[in-house]
C-alpha positions as CSV (number, residue, x, y, z in Angstrom):
1,M,102.9,114.6,106.7
2,T,104.7,114.4,110.1
3,S,108.0,115.8,110.4
4,V,110.5,114.1,112.9
5,R,113.3,116.5,113.0
6,D,115.6,114.3,114.1
7,N,118.7,114.5,111.8
8,R,119.0,111.1,111.1
9,H,121.0,110.5,107.9
10,I,119.2,108.4,105.2
11,L,121.1,107.3,102.0
12,I,119.2,106.8,99.0
13,V,120.5,104.5,96.2
14,E,118.8,105.2,92.9
15,D,120.1,105.9,89.4
16,D,117.0,107.7,87.9
17,E,117.9,111.3,88.6
18,D,114.5,112.6,89.0
19,T,113.3,110.0,91.6
20,A,116.5,110.2,93.7
21,E,116.0,114.1,93.8
22,F,112.1,113.4,94.7
23,V,112.9,111.0,97.6
24,C,115.9,113.4,98.9
25,E,113.4,116.4,99.1
26,L,110.5,114.1,100.5
27,L,112.7,112.6,103.5
28,N,114.2,116.1,103.9
29,G,111.0,117.7,104.6
30,A,110.2,115.0,106.9
31,G,113.1,116.2,109.2
32,Y,115.8,113.7,107.9
33,E,119.1,114.3,106.1
34,A,119.0,112.3,103.1
35,A,121.7,112.0,100.4
36,A,121.7,110.0,97.0
37,V,124.0,107.9,95.3
38,D,123.6,106.2,91.8
39,R,125.6,103.3,91.8
40,G,125.6,100.1,94.0
41,A,129.4,100.4,94.7
42,V,129.4,103.9,95.6
43,A,126.8,103.0,98.0
44,L,128.7,100.3,99.8
45,D,131.6,102.7,100.4
46,H,129.2,105.2,101.8
47,I,127.7,102.8,104.2
48,I,131.2,102.0,105.3
49,S,132.5,105.5,105.7
50,E,129.2,107.4,106.8
51,F,127.3,105.1,108.7
52,P,123.8,106.2,107.6
53,D,120.9,105.1,109.8
54,L,118.7,103.8,107.1
55,V,119.1,102.9,103.4
56,V,116.4,103.2,100.6
57,L,117.7,101.1,98.0
58,D,116.6,100.7,94.4
59,L,117.0,97.1,92.6
60,N,117.7,98.2,89.1
61,L,121.1,99.8,89.5
62,P,123.4,100.0,86.6
63,D,126.6,98.3,88.2
64,I,125.6,95.9,90.8
65,H,122.2,94.2,91.1
66,G,120.3,95.8,94.2
67,L,119.7,92.2,95.5
68,D,123.4,91.8,95.4
69,V,124.2,95.2,97.2
70,L,121.7,93.9,99.7
71,K,123.4,90.6,100.5
72,Q,126.9,92.4,100.8
73,L,125.5,94.9,103.2
74,R,123.7,91.8,105.2
75,S,127.0,90.0,105.2
76,Q,128.2,92.4,107.7
77,S,125.6,94.9,108.7
78,F,121.9,94.7,109.9
79,L,121.4,98.5,109.0
80,P,117.7,99.2,108.7
81,L,117.0,98.9,104.8
82,I,113.9,99.5,102.5
83,V,113.9,98.5,99.0
84,L,112.2,101.0,96.7
85,S,111.5,99.3,93.4
86,G,109.7,99.5,89.9
87,F,109.9,95.4,90.2
88,N,106.1,94.9,91.7
89,R,105.6,91.0,91.3
90,E,105.2,89.2,94.5
91,R,108.4,87.0,93.8
92,D,110.3,90.2,93.6
93,K,109.2,91.4,96.9
94,V,109.9,88.0,98.6
95,S,113.3,87.9,97.1
96,A,114.0,91.0,98.4
97,L,112.7,90.1,101.9
98,E,114.4,86.8,102.0
99,A,117.7,88.5,101.1
100,G,117.4,90.7,104.1
101,A,115.3,93.7,103.4
102,D,113.2,94.8,106.2
103,D,110.4,96.5,104.0
104,Y,109.6,96.8,100.3
105,V,107.9,99.5,98.7
106,S,106.7,99.3,94.9
107,K,107.1,101.9,92.4
108,P,104.8,104.2,91.8
109,F,104.5,104.8,95.4
110,S,102.7,107.2,97.8
111,P,105.0,109.8,99.3
112,D,103.0,109.7,102.4
113,E,103.4,106.0,102.7
114,L,107.0,105.8,102.2
115,V,107.8,108.5,104.7
116,A,105.3,106.5,107.2
117,R,107.2,103.2,106.6
118,V,110.7,105.1,107.1
119,H,109.3,106.4,110.3
120,A,107.9,102.9,111.4
121,L,111.2,101.4,110.4
122,L,113.2,103.6,112.6
123,R,110.8,103.5,115.7
124,R,111.5,99.5,115.5
125,V,115.3,100.2,115.9
126,D,114.5,102.7,118.9
127,W,111.7,101.0,120.6
128,T,112.3,99.5,124.0
129,P,109.4,98.5,126.0
130,Q,109.0,98.5,129.6
131,P,109.1,97.4,132.5
132,E,110.8,94.3,131.4
133,T,114.6,94.0,131.0
134,K,115.0,90.3,130.0
135,L,112.6,87.7,128.4
136,V,113.8,83.9,128.6
137,V,112.1,81.1,127.0
138,R,113.8,77.9,127.8
139,Q,117.3,78.6,126.2
140,L,116.1,81.8,124.1
141,E,117.1,84.9,125.9
142,L,116.3,88.4,125.1
143,D,118.0,91.4,126.8
144,I,116.1,94.3,126.1
145,S,118.2,96.8,127.7
146,R,121.0,95.8,125.4
147,R,118.9,94.7,122.5
148,Q,120.7,91.4,122.4
149,V,119.3,88.0,121.7
150,S,121.1,84.7,122.3
151,I,120.2,81.0,121.9
152,R,122.1,78.2,124.0
153,G,124.6,81.1,125.1
154,Q,125.1,81.7,121.3
155,R,124.4,85.5,120.4
156,L,122.1,85.9,117.4
157,L,122.4,88.8,114.9
158,L,118.9,90.1,114.1
159,T,117.6,92.6,111.9
160,P,115.5,95.4,113.4
161,T,112.3,93.7,112.1
162,E,113.5,90.2,113.0
163,Y,114.4,91.8,116.7
164,G,110.6,93.2,116.8
165,L,109.1,90.0,115.6
166,L,111.0,87.8,118.2
167,L,110.2,90.4,121.0
168,T,106.6,90.5,120.4
169,L,106.3,86.5,120.2
170,M,108.5,86.3,123.5
171,R,106.3,88.9,125.3
172,S,103.3,86.6,124.5
173,A,104.9,83.3,124.8
174,G,102.3,80.5,125.5
175,H,99.3,82.7,123.6
176,L,98.3,82.7,119.8
177,I,99.3,85.9,118.1
178,T,97.4,86.4,114.9
179,H,98.7,87.4,111.5
180,D,97.3,90.9,111.7
181,E,98.1,91.1,115.4
182,L,101.8,90.5,114.4
183,L,101.8,92.9,111.7
184,K,100.1,95.8,113.6
185,S,102.8,95.3,116.5
186,V,105.7,95.1,114.2
187,W,105.1,97.1,111.1
188,G,102.3,99.2,112.0
189,D,98.6,99.7,110.9
190,T,99.4,100.3,107.1
191,Y,100.5,96.5,106.8
192,E,97.1,94.9,107.6
193,G,96.8,92.0,105.2
194,D,100.2,92.0,103.8
195,Y,101.0,88.3,105.0
196,S,104.1,87.8,102.8
197,V,106.3,90.2,104.6
198,L,105.2,88.4,107.7
199,R,105.7,85.1,106.4
200,V,109.2,85.8,104.8
201,N,110.5,87.4,108.2
202,I,109.3,84.6,110.1
203,S,111.2,82.2,107.7
204,R,114.4,84.5,108.2
205,L,114.0,84.2,112.0
206,R,113.3,80.4,112.3
207,Q,116.7,80.0,110.4
208,K,118.5,81.8,113.2
209,V,116.4,80.6,116.2
210,E,115.4,77.1,115.3
211,Q,117.6,74.0,115.3
212,N,115.4,72.6,112.7
213,P,113.3,75.4,110.9
214,R,111.3,72.6,109.0
215,H,110.2,71.4,112.5
216,P,110.2,74.6,114.4
217,V,109.7,74.4,118.6
218,Y,110.0,77.9,119.1
219,I,107.8,79.6,116.4
220,V,105.1,77.4,115.7
221,T,102.4,78.0,112.8
222,V,98.9,77.8,113.9
223,P,97.2,77.0,110.4
224,G,95.0,79.5,109.3
225,Q,95.4,81.8,112.3
226,G,98.8,82.9,113.2
227,Y,102.0,81.9,115.4
228,R,102.7,80.8,118.9
229,M,105.6,80.4,121.3
230,P,105.0,77.5,123.3
231,F,106.2,77.3,127.0
232,D,106.0,79.9,129.5
233,R,108.8,82.2,130.1
234,A,111.4,81.2,132.8
């Protein structure tokens, strides 16, 4: 297990004491500063006052359902967030991703996998490819140095995952990107074949970028293969 030793603060929202203690020890051992709370309301207050760098959120909380915590958080913040839940049905995962989660890890979980996904999500927040400073596709602009995206002059608020997807698509404008190429570029090698996480995040991104998400012109599906952003960069 790789230790990053960068002292970034991670908030664990988990009402099972043993699980919370284990995840805290796991992430502290990986070089982060982890703290745990056991209630959704306490988590929301902690986020406002302490500004953690990432949240690991259980869905089955005693006071507020984790999805409601996630929706409240996403109404005001795009803080990186991983759902860690015993609900392991596909529709549970899709619901969490649609509500704004960046990732979903099912219990029981591999400790190394959880640490790897925390590393990967924080890398997506930090990553700024060079040498480009700005990408433009028609009325869509992405300022890499400021990590800002706008369309028709209106700024878009994107999660780290949505930003990574859009950056990858815009850098390859005019070319097909396969499902697995997108997954590897944005999420990493461990996500190969996890098309639901890709599909849901593409859908969320289309809601923000497209005037008519049912008939997209910026993020076009190539059936059975992947996605393509038509038109060359300006």
